[in-house]
TISE-852944 format. One record per atom (N, C-alpha, C): residue number from 1; residue in one letter; atom name; x, y, z. Coordinates in Angstrom, 3 decimals, padded with zeros to 6 digits. Layout:
<rs>
(r NUM,"A","CA",(X,Y,Z))
...
</rs>
This chain:
<rs>
(r 1,"X","N",(092.901,064.637,101.532))
(r 1,"X","CA",(094.454,065.529,100.472))
(r 1,"X","C",(093.689,065.836,098.999))
(r 2,"X","N",(094.811,067.170,098.872))
(r 2,"X","CA",(093.428,067.661,097.426))
(r 2,"X","C",(094.726,067.878,096.171))
(r 3,"X","N",(094.590,068.222,095.004))
(r 3,"X","CA",(095.463,068.388,093.996))
(r 3,"X","C",(095.584,069.619,093.834))
(r 4,"X","N",(096.854,070.242,092.958))
(r 4,"X","CA",(097.314,071.639,093.487))
(r 4,"X","C",(097.811,071.997,091.329))
(r 5,"X","N",(097.442,073.310,090.841))
(r 5,"X","CA",(097.664,073.386,089.971))
(r 5,"X","C",(099.201,074.072,089.927))
(r 6,"X","N",(100.537,073.568,088.657))
(r 6,"X","CA",(101.498,074.351,088.867))
(r 6,"X","C",(101.406,074.390,087.026))
(r 7,"X","N",(101.464,075.791,086.781))
(r 7,"X","CA",(102.236,076.600,085.574))
(r 7,"X","C",(103.756,075.764,086.026))
(r 8,"X","N",(104.354,075.087,084.486))
(r 8,"X","CA",(105.975,074.125,084.126))
(r 8,"X","C",(106.893,075.468,083.221))
(r 9,"X","N",(107.150,075.026,083.492))
(r 9,"X","CA",(109.245,076.081,083.229))
(r 9,"X","C",(109.947,075.643,082.758))
(r 10,"X","N",(111.333,075.463,081.406))
(r 10,"X","CA",(112.072,074.773,082.279))
(r 10,"X","C",(113.225,075.913,082.069))
(r 11,"X","N",(114.662,075.787,082.768))
(r 11,"X","CA",(115.810,076.100,083.149))
(r 11,"X","C",(116.604,075.103,083.103))
(r 12,"X","N",(117.169,075.162,082.173))
(r 12,"X","CA",(119.000,075.031,081.542))
(r 12,"X","C",(118.335,073.595,081.811))
(r 13,"X","N",(117.785,073.014,081.119))
(r 13,"X","CA",(117.728,072.126,081.241))
(r 13,"X","C",(117.173,070.925,082.358))
(r 14,"X","N",(115.829,071.395,083.470))
(r 14,"X","CA",(115.351,070.919,084.711))
(r 14,"X","C",(114.143,072.183,084.579))
(r 15,"X","N",(113.439,071.008,085.057))
(r 15,"X","CA",(112.125,070.965,084.808))
(r 15,"X","C",(111.669,071.630,086.091))
(r 16,"X","N",(110.918,073.248,086.762))
(r 16,"X","CA",(110.399,073.760,087.117))
(r 16,"X","C",(109.413,074.152,087.845))
(r 17,"X","N",(108.386,074.706,088.986))
(r 17,"X","CA",(106.574,074.539,088.339))
(r 17,"X","C",(106.522,075.976,089.539))
(r 18,"X","N",(106.024,076.558,089.407))
(r 18,"X","CA",(105.457,077.826,090.294))
(r 18,"X","C",(103.761,077.749,090.256))
(r 19,"X","N",(103.016,077.652,090.988))
(r 19,"X","CA",(101.704,077.876,091.770))
(r 19,"X","C",(100.822,078.851,089.918))
(r 20,"X","N",(100.006,077.689,089.619))
(r 20,"X","CA",(098.749,078.384,088.957))
(r 20,"X","C",(098.161,079.970,089.456))
(r 21,"X","N",(097.901,079.691,091.271))
(r 21,"X","CA",(097.437,080.933,091.514))
(r 21,"X","C",(098.542,082.035,091.084))
(r 22,"X","N",(099.534,081.776,091.479))
(r 22,"X","CA",(100.679,083.009,091.264))
(r 22,"X","C",(101.496,083.737,089.998))
(r 23,"X","N",(101.365,082.677,088.843))
(r 23,"X","CA",(101.290,082.982,088.005))
(r 23,"X","C",(100.041,083.838,086.453))
(r 24,"X","N",(100.694,084.215,086.122))
(r 24,"X","CA",(100.020,085.872,085.277))
(r 24,"X","C",(099.756,085.201,083.966))
(r 25,"X","N",(100.453,085.778,084.030))
(r 25,"X","CA",(100.349,085.807,081.795))
(r 25,"X","C",(101.567,085.482,081.525))
(r 26,"X","N",(101.594,084.761,080.123))
(r 26,"X","CA",(103.110,084.813,079.427))
(r 26,"X","C",(103.138,085.736,078.542))
(r 27,"X","N",(105.058,086.208,078.638))
(r 27,"X","CA",(104.501,087.480,078.028))
(r 27,"X","C",(106.140,086.909,076.479))
(r 28,"X","N",(106.317,087.613,075.713))
(r 28,"X","CA",(107.629,088.021,075.506))
(r 28,"X","C",(108.437,088.347,075.223))
(r 29,"X","N",(110.042,088.145,074.986))
(r 29,"X","CA",(111.339,089.728,075.537))
(r 29,"X","C",(110.758,090.463,075.398))
(r 30,"X","N",(110.596,091.930,075.991))
(r 30,"X","CA",(110.882,093.185,075.209))
(r 30,"X","C",(111.436,094.052,075.333))
(r 31,"X","N",(112.366,095.109,075.117))
(r 31,"X","CA",(113.573,096.041,075.523))
(r 31,"X","C",(112.294,096.499,076.637))
(r 32,"X","N",(113.997,096.940,077.911))
(r 32,"X","CA",(113.461,096.922,078.953))
(r 32,"X","C",(114.675,097.666,080.086))
(r 33,"X","N",(114.074,098.848,080.550))
(r 33,"X","CA",(115.048,099.858,081.097))
(r 33,"X","C",(115.960,098.963,082.236))
(r 34,"X","N",(117.748,099.872,082.166))
(r 34,"X","CA",(117.319,099.753,083.415))
(r 34,"X","C",(117.303,100.511,084.762))
(r 35,"X","N",(117.415,099.364,085.346))
(r 35,"X","CA",(116.880,100.244,086.927))
(r 35,"X","C",(118.344,100.571,087.665))
(r 36,"X","N",(118.974,101.308,088.173))
(r 36,"X","CA",(119.568,101.668,089.318))
(r 36,"X","C",(119.528,100.866,090.033))
(r 37,"X","N",(121.024,100.687,090.716))
(r 37,"X","CA",(121.368,100.307,091.504))
(r 37,"X","C",(120.612,098.632,092.153))
(r 38,"X","N",(120.191,097.702,091.212))
(r 38,"X","CA",(119.847,096.854,090.908))
(r 38,"X","C",(119.878,095.201,091.302))
(r 39,"X","N",(119.815,094.860,092.326))
(r 39,"X","CA",(120.574,093.593,091.853))
(r 39,"X","C",(120.648,093.039,091.009))
(r 40,"X","N",(122.031,092.222,091.068))
(r 40,"X","CA",(122.049,091.511,089.173))
(r 40,"X","C",(121.710,090.625,088.196))
(r 41,"X","N",(120.742,089.881,089.258))
(r 41,"X","CA",(119.396,088.885,088.834))
(r 41,"X","C",(118.556,089.720,088.642))
(r 42,"X","N",(118.019,091.008,088.585))
(r 42,"X","CA",(117.371,091.875,088.673))
(r 42,"X","C",(118.369,092.712,087.031))
(r 43,"X","N",(117.683,092.602,086.060))
(r 43,"X","CA",(118.024,092.701,084.834))
(r 43,"X","C",(116.957,093.501,084.119))
(r 44,"X","N",(116.073,094.508,084.717))
(r 44,"X","CA",(115.423,095.899,084.329))
(r 44,"X","C",(114.025,095.349,084.727))
(r 45,"X","N",(113.207,096.590,084.346))
(r 45,"X","CA",(112.129,096.525,084.449))
(r 45,"X","C",(111.499,097.066,083.289))
(r 46,"X","N",(109.746,096.189,083.076))
(r 46,"X","CA",(109.040,097.095,081.604))
(r 46,"X","C",(107.520,097.720,082.219))
(r 47,"X","N",(107.123,097.937,081.361))
(r 47,"X","CA",(105.356,098.477,081.711))
(r 47,"X","C",(105.102,098.097,081.061))
(r 48,"X","N",(104.402,096.902,082.264))
(r 48,"X","CA",(102.651,096.500,081.300))
(r 48,"X","C",(102.204,096.743,081.814))
(r 49,"X","N",(100.941,097.152,080.892))
(r 49,"X","CA",(099.818,098.265,081.099))
(r 49,"X","C",(099.921,098.704,081.666))
(r 50,"X","N",(100.661,099.941,081.885))
(r 50,"X","CA",(101.160,100.764,082.568))
(r 50,"X","C",(101.745,100.913,084.454))
(r 51,"X","N",(102.083,099.315,084.686))
(r 51,"X","CA",(102.384,099.857,085.962))
(r 51,"X","C",(103.538,098.899,085.187))
(r 52,"X","N",(105.109,099.512,086.635))
(r 52,"X","CA",(105.600,099.414,086.728))
(r 52,"X","C",(106.623,097.533,086.747))
(r 53,"X","N",(106.925,097.338,086.451))
(r 53,"X","CA",(107.251,094.835,086.601))
(r 53,"X","C",(109.296,095.306,086.095))
(r 54,"X","N",(109.313,094.921,087.494))
(r 54,"X","CA",(111.700,094.588,087.536))
(r 54,"X","C",(110.877,092.663,086.737))
(r 55,"X","N",(112.079,092.703,086.249))
(r 55,"X","CA",(111.762,091.589,085.747))
(r 55,"X","C",(113.164,090.391,086.039))
(r 56,"X","N",(113.602,089.273,086.309))
(r 56,"X","CA",(114.401,088.904,087.112))
(r 56,"X","C",(113.934,087.468,085.856))
(r 57,"X","N",(116.131,087.355,085.557))
(r 57,"X","CA",(116.938,086.247,085.452))
(r 57,"X","C",(116.729,085.089,086.145))
(r 58,"X","N",(115.778,083.659,085.814))
(r 58,"X","CA",(115.284,083.426,087.101))
(r 58,"X","C",(116.994,082.384,086.758))
(r 59,"X","N",(117.419,082.254,085.605))
(r 59,"X","CA",(118.686,081.862,085.675))
(r 59,"X","C",(120.015,081.942,086.839))
(r 60,"X","N",(119.524,083.254,086.664))
(r 60,"X","CA",(120.940,084.360,088.440))
(r 60,"X","C",(120.525,083.726,089.212))
(r 61,"X","N",(119.435,084.126,089.080))
(r 61,"X","CA",(118.942,083.702,091.052))
(r 61,"X","C",(118.717,082.807,091.587))
(r 62,"X","N",(119.249,081.639,090.609))
(r 62,"X","CA",(119.172,080.173,091.053))
(r 62,"X","C",(120.718,079.870,090.798))
(r 63,"X","N",(121.716,080.639,090.875))
(r 63,"X","CA",(123.201,080.527,090.395))
(r 63,"X","C",(123.297,079.619,089.069))
(r 64,"X","N",(122.121,079.183,088.327))
(r 64,"X","CA",(121.935,078.386,087.336))
(r 64,"X","C",(123.363,079.131,086.059))
(r 65,"X","N",(123.661,078.616,084.640))
(r 65,"X","CA",(124.729,079.042,083.614))
(r 65,"X","C",(123.203,079.850,083.021))
(r 66,"X","N",(124.559,081.481,082.820))
(r 66,"X","CA",(123.175,081.878,081.894))
(r 66,"X","C",(123.283,081.750,080.708))
(r 67,"X","N",(122.459,082.367,080.145))
(r 67,"X","CA",(122.059,082.356,078.648))
(r 67,"X","C",(121.579,083.709,077.688))
(r 68,"X","N",(121.297,083.597,076.480))
(r 68,"X","CA",(120.769,084.652,075.986))
(r 68,"X","C",(118.894,084.667,076.075))
(r 69,"X","N",(119.030,085.810,075.620))
(r 69,"X","CA",(117.793,085.873,075.430))
(r 69,"X","C",(117.526,086.850,073.527))
(r 70,"X","N",(116.529,085.723,073.606))
(r 70,"X","CA",(116.161,086.042,071.867))
(r 70,"X","C",(115.043,087.437,072.278))
(r 71,"X","N",(114.328,086.937,071.155))
(r 71,"X","CA",(112.482,088.185,071.103))
(r 71,"X","C",(111.232,086.798,071.814))
(r 72,"X","N",(112.082,085.380,071.286))
(r 72,"X","CA",(110.912,084.387,071.979))
(r 72,"X","C",(110.781,084.835,073.176))
(r 73,"X","N",(112.548,084.463,073.679))
(r 73,"X","CA",(112.544,083.921,075.370))
(r 73,"X","C",(110.861,084.386,076.155))
(r 74,"X","N",(110.981,083.540,076.629))
(r 74,"X","CA",(109.449,084.518,077.777))
(r 74,"X","C",(109.428,084.732,078.820))
(r 75,"X","N",(108.239,085.616,079.617))
(r 75,"X","CA",(108.652,086.696,080.181))
(r 75,"X","C",(107.532,085.690,081.570))
(r 76,"X","N",(107.795,085.061,082.447))
(r 76,"X","CA",(106.378,084.419,083.473))
(r 76,"X","C",(105.755,085.326,083.638))
(r 77,"X","N",(104.605,086.774,084.249))
(r 77,"X","CA",(104.150,088.118,084.723))
(r 77,"X","C",(103.961,086.721,086.073))
(r 78,"X","N",(104.454,086.893,087.179))
(r 78,"X","CA",(104.180,086.247,088.389))
(r 78,"X","C",(103.327,087.418,089.841))
(r 79,"X","N",(102.623,087.068,090.730))
(r 79,"X","CA",(102.675,087.796,091.542))
(r 79,"X","C",(103.454,087.037,093.140))
(r 80,"X","N",(103.603,087.997,093.714))
(r 80,"X","CA",(104.691,087.720,094.840))
(r 80,"X","C",(103.980,088.671,095.522))
(r 81,"X","N",(103.281,087.754,096.857))
(r 81,"X","CA",(103.448,089.214,097.297))
(r 81,"X","C",(102.357,090.656,097.716))
(r 82,"X","N",(102.277,090.386,096.055))
(r 82,"X","CA",(101.096,091.440,096.010))
(r 82,"X","C",(102.203,092.179,094.971))
(r 83,"X","N",(102.403,091.821,094.871))
(r 83,"X","CA",(103.519,092.565,093.519))
(r 83,"X","C",(103.586,092.489,092.391))
(r 84,"X","N",(103.899,092.311,091.031))
(r 84,"X","CA",(104.240,091.742,090.165))
(r 84,"X","C",(105.905,091.960,089.937))
(r 85,"X","N",(105.523,090.530,089.374))
(r 85,"X","CA",(107.562,090.364,088.703))
(r 85,"X","C",(107.440,089.181,087.401))
(r 86,"X","N",(108.406,090.112,086.583))
(r 86,"X","CA",(108.399,089.407,085.095))
(r 86,"X","C",(109.613,088.223,085.819))
(r 87,"X","N",(109.021,086.862,085.458))
(r 87,"X","CA",(110.363,086.113,085.977))
(r 87,"X","C",(110.879,085.991,084.183))
(r 88,"X","N",(112.292,085.271,083.770))
(r 88,"X","CA",(112.610,085.068,082.695))
(r 88,"X","C",(113.064,083.557,082.948))
(r 89,"X","N",(112.431,082.570,081.026))
(r 89,"X","CA",(112.108,081.789,081.978))
(r 89,"X","C",(112.931,081.487,080.243))
(r 90,"X","N",(113.729,079.624,080.658))
(r 90,"X","CA",(113.852,079.458,078.694))
(r 90,"X","C",(112.607,078.644,078.345))
(r 91,"X","N",(110.855,078.401,078.806))
(r 91,"X","CA",(110.325,077.554,077.787))
(r 91,"X","C",(109.233,077.598,079.328))
(r 92,"X","N",(108.299,078.552,078.589))
(r 92,"X","CA",(106.896,078.093,079.448))
(r 92,"X","C",(106.904,076.235,078.956))
(r 93,"X","N",(105.513,075.898,080.009))
(r 93,"X","CA",(105.184,073.624,079.399))
(r 93,"X","C",(103.898,074.132,078.937))
(r 94,"X","N",(103.521,073.854,080.101))
(r 94,"X","CA",(102.437,073.770,080.453))
(r 94,"X","C",(102.089,073.975,082.563))
(r 95,"X","N",(101.254,073.413,081.203))
(r 95,"X","CA",(100.120,073.402,083.724))
(r 95,"X","C",(099.023,072.249,083.933))
(r 96,"X","N",(100.541,071.337,085.019))
(r 96,"X","CA",(100.632,070.272,084.882))
(r 96,"X","C",(098.947,070.687,087.194))
(r 97,"X","N",(098.377,069.650,087.354))
(r 97,"X","CA",(097.513,069.567,088.015))
(r 97,"X","C",(098.372,068.372,089.048))
(r 98,"X","N",(098.827,068.305,090.005))
(r 98,"X","CA",(099.363,066.745,090.928))
(r 98,"X","C",(098.560,066.935,091.994))
(r 99,"X","N",(098.829,065.878,092.646))
(r 99,"X","CA",(097.769,065.396,093.490))
(r 99,"X","C",(099.031,065.874,094.588))
(r 100,"X","N",(098.427,065.888,095.771))
(r 100,"X","CA",(099.306,065.377,096.982))
(r 100,"X","C",(100.144,064.681,097.162))
(r 101,"X","N",(099.674,063.859,096.578))
(r 101,"X","CA",(100.432,062.533,097.026))
(r 101,"X","C",(101.795,062.845,096.104))
(r 102,"X","N",(102.060,062.838,095.268))
(r 102,"X","CA",(103.177,063.566,094.093))
(r 102,"X","C",(103.592,063.820,094.433))
(r 103,"X","N",(104.004,064.509,095.786))
(r 103,"X","CA",(104.475,065.948,095.825))
(r 103,"X","C",(105.680,065.746,097.082))
(r 104,"X","N",(106.475,065.289,097.237))
(r 104,"X","CA",(107.463,065.198,098.667))
(r 104,"X","C",(107.769,066.079,098.413))
(r 105,"X","N",(108.251,066.765,100.160))
(r 105,"X","CA",(108.594,067.754,100.833))
(r 105,"X","C",(110.053,067.673,100.246))
(r 106,"X","N",(110.698,069.338,100.705))
(r 106,"X","CA",(112.276,069.168,099.770))
(r 106,"X","C",(113.166,068.565,100.937))
(r 107,"X","N",(113.936,067.302,100.064))
(r 107,"X","CA",(114.951,066.167,100.658))
(r 107,"X","C",(115.608,067.007,102.056))
(r 108,"X","N",(116.885,066.878,101.855))
(r 108,"X","CA",(118.106,067.758,103.978))
(r 108,"X","C",(118.615,068.723,102.068))
(r 109,"X","N",(118.458,068.178,101.545))
(r 109,"X","CA",(119.770,068.884,100.687))
(r 109,"X","C",(119.211,070.131,100.099))
(r 110,"X","N",(118.045,070.636,100.091))
(r 110,"X","CA",(117.553,071.244,099.272))
(r 110,"X","C",(116.589,072.563,101.472))
(r 111,"X","N",(117.176,071.614,102.728))
(r 111,"X","CA",(115.978,071.510,103.532))
(r 111,"X","C",(116.593,073.130,103.726))
(r 112,"X","N",(117.546,074.181,103.460))
(r 112,"X","CA",(117.935,075.865,104.041))
(r 112,"X","C",(117.476,076.263,102.302))
(r 113,"X","N",(118.005,075.605,101.497))
(r 113,"X","CA",(116.352,076.669,099.930))
(r 113,"X","C",(115.091,077.646,101.170))
(r 114,"X","N",(115.243,078.049,100.813))
(r 114,"X","CA",(113.991,078.857,100.590))
(r 114,"X","C",(112.843,079.034,099.696))
(r 115,"X","N",(113.286,077.981,098.774))
(r 115,"X","CA",(112.392,079.026,097.261))
(r 115,"X","C",(112.298,077.233,096.716))
(r 116,"X","N",(112.858,076.518,097.569))
(r 116,"X","CA",(111.999,075.063,097.062))
(r 116,"X","C",(111.318,074.748,098.131))
(r 117,"X","N",(110.290,074.564,097.083))
(r 117,"X","CA",(108.394,074.079,098.834))
(r 117,"X","C",(108.365,072.252,097.932))
(r 118,"X","N",(108.780,071.606,097.324))
(r 118,"X","CA",(108.499,070.385,096.610))
(r 118,"X","C",(109.115,070.049,095.646))
(r 119,"X","N",(109.247,068.164,095.641))
(r 119,"X","CA",(109.862,068.118,094.819))
(r 119,"X","C",(108.047,067.159,094.139))
(r 120,"X","N",(107.770,066.665,093.087))
(r 120,"X","CA",(107.114,066.669,091.825))
(r 120,"X","C",(107.957,065.625,091.044))
(r 121,"X","N",(107.215,064.103,091.000))
(r 121,"X","CA",(107.843,063.533,090.892))
(r 121,"X","C",(106.741,062.785,089.540))
(r 122,"X","N",(106.883,062.333,087.750))
(r 122,"X","CA",(106.306,062.447,087.455))
(r 122,"X","C",(107.053,061.644,086.444))
(r 123,"X","N",(106.738,060.022,086.006))
(r 123,"X","CA",(107.368,059.671,085.547))
(r 123,"X","C",(108.880,059.180,085.597))
(r 124,"X","N",(109.523,059.589,085.090))
(r 124,"X","CA",(110.234,059.470,085.561))
(r 124,"X","C",(111.261,061.480,085.673))
(r 125,"X","N",(110.647,062.031,085.972))
(r 125,"X","CA",(110.301,063.863,085.510))
(r 125,"X","C",(110.462,064.314,086.516))
(r 126,"X","N",(112.106,064.644,087.495))
(r 126,"X","CA",(111.516,065.961,088.593))
(r 126,"X","C",(111.320,067.127,088.413))
(r 127,"X","N",(110.024,067.388,088.730))
(r 127,"X","CA",(109.514,069.176,088.522))
(r 127,"X","C",(110.204,069.099,090.211))
(r 128,"X","N",(110.417,070.908,090.130))
(r 128,"X","CA",(111.456,071.409,091.308))
(r 128,"X","C",(109.865,072.770,091.609))
(r 129,"X","N",(109.547,072.506,092.380))
(r 129,"X","CA",(108.224,073.606,093.056))
(r 129,"X","C",(108.537,074.147,093.586))
(r 130,"X","N",(108.175,075.662,093.639))
(r 130,"X","CA",(109.103,076.781,093.620))
(r 130,"X","C",(108.308,077.969,094.467))
(r 131,"X","N",(109.241,078.144,095.602))
(r 131,"X","CA",(108.182,078.858,096.341))
(r 131,"X","C",(108.979,080.539,096.376))
(r 132,"X","N",(107.172,081.214,095.172))
(r 132,"X","CA",(107.757,082.323,094.937))
(r 132,"X","C",(108.447,083.296,095.993))
(r 133,"X","N",(107.238,083.374,097.522))
(r 133,"X","CA",(107.715,083.835,098.076))
(r 133,"X","C",(109.134,083.527,098.687))
(r 134,"X","N",(109.463,082.623,098.548))
(r 134,"X","CA",(110.677,082.327,099.513))
(r 134,"X","C",(111.810,082.632,098.276))
(r 135,"X","N",(111.351,082.672,097.389))
(r 135,"X","CA",(113.207,082.925,096.256))
(r 135,"X","C",(113.525,084.924,096.832))
(r 136,"X","N",(112.493,085.202,097.191))
(r 136,"X","CA",(113.020,086.729,097.762))
(r 136,"X","C",(113.045,086.964,099.622))
(r 137,"X","N",(113.714,087.769,099.800))
(r 137,"X","CA",(114.217,087.883,102.117))
(r 137,"X","C",(112.830,089.064,101.492))
(r 138,"X","N",(112.939,089.134,102.377))
(r 138,"X","CA",(111.946,091.001,103.165))
(r 138,"X","C",(112.766,091.508,102.111))
(r 139,"X","N",(114.441,092.107,102.624))
(r 139,"X","CA",(114.352,092.714,102.265))
(r 139,"X","C",(114.754,093.371,100.977))
(r 140,"X","N",(115.220,091.786,100.363))
(r 140,"X","CA",(115.230,092.294,098.678))
(r 140,"X","C",(113.384,092.722,097.544))
(r 141,"X","N",(112.025,092.251,098.696))
(r 141,"X","CA",(110.904,093.029,098.610))
(r 141,"X","C",(110.902,093.843,099.288))
(r 142,"X","N",(111.418,094.701,099.705))
(r 142,"X","CA",(111.867,095.837,100.181))
(r 142,"X","C",(112.106,096.535,098.560))
(r 143,"X","N",(113.747,095.881,098.302))
(r 143,"X","CA",(114.796,096.526,097.180))
(r 143,"X","C",(113.468,096.808,096.144))
(r 144,"X","N",(112.889,095.704,095.454))
(r 144,"X","CA",(112.032,095.336,094.660))
(r 144,"X","C",(110.894,097.132,094.830))
(r 145,"X","N",(110.857,097.283,096.021))
(r 145,"X","CA",(109.616,098.781,096.560))
(r 145,"X","C",(110.428,099.736,095.880))
(r 146,"X","N",(111.620,099.986,096.576))
(r 146,"X","CA",(112.761,101.369,096.307))
(r 146,"X","C",(112.357,100.856,094.866))
(r 147,"X","N",(112.648,100.283,094.513))
(r 147,"X","CA",(113.832,099.919,092.633))
(r 147,"X","C",(111.907,101.075,091.802))
(r 148,"X","N",(111.330,100.790,092.069))
(r 148,"X","CA",(109.935,100.659,091.938))
(r 148,"X","C",(109.437,102.142,092.216))
(r 149,"X","N",(110.035,102.060,092.862))
(r 149,"X","CA",(108.991,104.110,093.540))
(r 149,"X","C",(109.392,104.965,093.252))
(r 150,"X","N",(111.190,105.092,093.200))
(r 150,"X","CA",(112.155,105.554,092.003))
(r 150,"X","C",(111.870,105.868,090.534))
(r 151,"X","N",(111.055,105.564,090.398))
(r 151,"X","CA",(110.007,104.989,088.318))
(r 151,"X","C",(111.141,105.421,087.522))
(r 152,"X","N",(112.471,104.784,087.855))
(r 152,"X","CA",(112.916,104.626,086.918))
(r 152,"X","C",(112.769,104.299,085.193))
(r 153,"X","N",(111.746,104.124,085.499))
(r 153,"X","CA",(111.131,104.384,083.643))
(r 153,"X","C",(109.660,105.279,083.097))
(r 154,"X","N",(109.964,106.292,084.249))
(r 154,"X","CA",(109.049,107.021,084.050))
(r 154,"X","C",(109.312,108.062,082.928))
(r 155,"X","N",(109.682,108.270,082.226))
(r 155,"X","CA",(110.379,109.506,081.310))
(r 155,"X","C",(110.605,108.101,080.058))
(r 156,"X","N",(110.766,107.202,079.501))
(r 156,"X","CA",(111.507,106.250,079.955))
(r 156,"X","C",(110.328,105.755,078.110))
(r 157,"X","N",(109.956,105.854,077.389))
(r 157,"X","CA",(109.106,104.894,076.360))
(r 157,"X","C",(109.998,103.477,076.088))
(r 158,"X","N",(108.792,102.557,076.120))
(r 158,"X","CA",(109.252,101.580,076.748))
(r 158,"X","C",(108.266,100.918,075.111))
(r 159,"X","N",(109.208,099.794,074.421))
(r 159,"X","CA",(108.096,099.386,073.165))
(r 159,"X","C",(108.150,097.650,073.142))
</rs>
C-alpha cells in the first residue's frame, strides 16, 4: 500500500481532489473565446503559451448549482489523455498525501459514476477523488479534438 498525492479543490462547498500527476498549474480567470458547437459545460477556449486549451465549468460538468466567475476564480490546468484542459473550480485548496488505506472505493451511490474514483475521509471531511479520464467519455474527448482542430481562436487575440 502506497501513498498518493491529490490536488484538492472546492466546488459548491464540497471537497474534491485530482491526482497530482494530472494537475499542471493553477491560473486566474482570463478572457476566453467562445468555441462553436461546444457542450454547455465547455465555456470557452484559452491560449496557454501557444496551446489552445478548452475550459470546463466543473460545476456544470458535475450538475451542481452554477456560480459567477470573477477575475480571481481559479482555473486548474490539467492533463487528460495527453490533452491539456482547464477546470474552473471555486477554490484550489492544497496538495494532500493520502495513504491508500484512507481511500474507499466509490460506494453504491457512485458505482454508476465514471468520474468518482474513490472517497477519502480526513477528520470529518470527505474528499471526492475524481478520475479525470472518466469525467469525459471518448466521444467528448473526440469533440475536444474537433473543437481544437478547427482553431476557433486562431484569429482572436486573447488577453
